[in-house]
C-alpha positions in Angstrom: 95.1 -130.5 161.8 92.9 -133.1 160.3 95.8 -135.5 159.8 97.1 -135.0 163.4 93.5 -135.5 164.7 93.1 -138.7 162.7 96.5 -140.2 163.6 96.4 -139.3 167.3 92.8 -140.6 167.6 93.6 -143.9 165.9 96.8 -144.4 168.0 94.8 -143.7 171.2 92.0 -146.0 170.1 94.6 -148.7 169.5 96.2 -148.3 172.9 92.9 -148.1 174.9 91.2 -150.8 172.8 94.1 -153.2 173.3 94.1 -152.6 177.0 90.3 -153.2 177.0 90.7 -156.5 175.3 93.3 -157.6 177.9 91.0 -156.6 180.7 87.9 -158.3 179.2 89.5 -161.6 178.2 90.8 -162.2 181.8 94.5 -161.8 181.0 96.7 -162.1 184.1 98.3 -158.7 183.8 95.2 -156.6 184.6 94.5 -159.0 187.5 98.0 -158.6 188.9 97.7 -154.8 188.6 94.3 -154.9 190.4 95.9 -156.9 193.2 98.9 -154.6 193.4 96.5 -151.6 193.7 94.3 -153.4 196.1 91.3 -153.2 193.8 88.9 -156.2 193.9 89.3 -158.4 190.8 85.6 -158.2 190.2 86.2 -154.7 189.0 88.6 -155.7 186.2 85.8 -156.4 183.7 84.2 -153.1 184.7 87.4 -151.2 184.0 87.8 -153.1 180.7 84.3 -152.1 179.8 85.0 -148.4 180.5 88.1 -148.6 178.3 86.1 -150.3 175.6 83.4 -147.6 175.8 86.0 -144.9 175.6 87.6 -146.5 172.6 84.3 -146.8 170.8 83.5 -143.2 171.7 86.8 -142.1 170.2 86.1 -143.9 166.9 82.4 -142.8 166.8 83.8 -139.3 167.3 84.9 -139.3 163.6 81.2 -139.1 162.8 79.9 -137.4 166.0 82.6 -135.0 167.1 81.0 -134.2 170.5 81.0 -137.9 171.4 84.7 -138.2 170.5 85.6 -135.2 172.7 83.5 -136.5 175.6 85.1 -140.0 175.2 88.6 -138.4 175.3 87.7 -136.4 178.4 86.3 -139.6 180.0 89.6 -141.4 179.3 91.6 -138.6 180.8 89.5 -139.0 184.0 89.9 -142.8 183.8 93.7 -142.5 183.8 93.7 -139.8 186.4 91.9 -142.4 188.6 94.6 -144.9 187.7 97.2 -142.5 188.9 95.4 -142.1 192.2 95.2 -145.9 192.5 99.0 -146.2 191.9 99.8 -143.4 194.4 97.4 -144.7 197.0 99.4 -147.9 197.4 102.8 -146.2 197.0 103.5 -147.6 193.5 106.1 -145.5 191.6 106.0 -147.7 188.5 104.2 -145.1 186.4 105.8 -145.6 182.9 102.9 -147.5 181.5 100.4 -145.1 183.1 102.3 -142.1 181.7 102.2 -143.5 178.1 98.5 -144.0 178.3 97.9 -140.6 180.0 99.9 -138.6 177.5 98.2 -140.4 174.7 94.6 -139.7 175.9 95.5 -136.0 176.8 97.0 -135.5 173.4 93.8 -137.0 171.9 91.6 -134.6 174.0 93.8 -131.7 172.8 93.6 -132.5 169.1 89.9 -133.2 169.5 89.3 -129.7 170.9 91.6 -128.0 168.4 90.1 -129.8 165.5 86.4 -129.4 166.3 86.1 -126.2 168.4 
């Protein structure tokens, strides 16, 4: 289980960390997504900060297991909110969301199985 926990956590941290960087550097993709979901652009850096905090929590979770588990749970909530934002505006383009969601759920599951 230790190998699965390590691999899944590192993959999840890579995905969420990459997304956080795109949100925080002002890349056009997160802005267009915010526009499509009718979310004010001023929230894009906030969303990026939440992703960055979740990523940091996952990595710190190697040393402080409870923090990693809480970060994974927080990311599951984050992407649940993203699904609601998609559905609220009638968007059915959910492939990207699904990849992130499955990844963070898998990370939460391996966290729970590994530590508890």
